[in-house]
N, C-alpha and C positions, 0 to 999 in steps of 0.2 A: 236724536232720537231712536227712540227702540229698534223700529224695519229698520235703523239704518246699521246701529250695530248687527240685529239677527241677520239682514244681509251678509255684513263682513264675516258673518262668522263662516254660517252657511256655503258663502262662495270657495273660503279657503278649507273650510271640510271638501268641498268637490277638486277644489285642486290638487289636495294631499289625496283622494282616493285616487286621480287619474295618475298622479304622477307615480304614487309606489305600486298601481294596476292592483288596489284593495275591491274587494265582492265587497254586493252589497251588505248588512247588518254583522262588519266587523265596525268596531264607535272607536274613531280617532280619540289619543289622548288630552286632555292641554298642551302640554310639550310636542307634537304631535304638529299641532294648529298654529301653536306661536311662532312661527317663521312666517305664516301665510296671511298676518294678520297686521295691521303698522301698529311701530309700536307702542309697549304700552295697554294694549286692547284691554289686556285682564287689570290692570292697575285703577283702571277708570270709572269706578262708576256708578256714573251721571245720577242716576233713576233707583239705586240700591236694589237694582235686581238680580236676580242668580240668572246667568245665563247655563241654559241644558242641551250642550253636542246633540248627545242623543248616535243611535250607529248610522252608518253612510245610506240612504236609503232613505232616510227617514227626517223627517222635518226640525229642526232647532228651534229650541221654545226660550222663556225670558221665564221665570215666579217673581209676581213681583213683591218688595216687601214692603211701600208700602200706598196708599191710596195714589193714582197718576190720573190725572181725569176723570172719570167714570169709570174705571175698573178700582176694583179695592184689591187691599192688600191680600197676596193670598193669586190670587188672579192668575190665573198660565196663558200667554197669549204667545202665539206659536204661530211662526213665517213658513205657512205654506210654500210645498214646492215650488209651485207656480208664481210664490215672491205677495202671496195674501196677508198681511196680519190679522190673525183672527184670534179670539178669545176660546178656552176649550170652556166645552160646558162643563158645569160646577160637581156632574157628579163622573168628568172624568182626571183624572191625576197624571200629576207627569211620573210617569214610572222610576222607579230607584231600586234600579238593578243593576248589576256590570252595564248593560249595554244605554243609560240614562244617566251619565254621572254628570252632576255641575260643578260650574265651577268652586264656588264654596266649601266643593267637598274632599278638597287638594289646600285650601287654604290658600287660595287667588280667586278675586271675584272679578264679574266680568257688569258692564253696562250699558244705558243708555237713554236719553233722553225721554219725556215719556210722551209716546203720542202715536197717536193711530194711522194707518193707510189710505 
């Protein structure tokens, strides 16, 4: 499930920030979060989505590469800071700056099965 994968990623980001004493606005790398995730997390794209880490204090996201249930390819699903999975409005897009690197931009991918909470 996408919700489960994004929950794992959000928890890893939170734990990393707490252990490292990181302030909001700092973005962890995939290498920073890997020790806090299950082994092989980045290698198992179950639904083909790309996870977007974003900076600490911002929600993690998944960009769908194919249609999953009612969500079209290209949809951006976001796990809000209170744990709710929402689809971003079509006029909003995932930032593609240094503060929002997706796993595929480093030749690694992450995914989860396609379901909503």
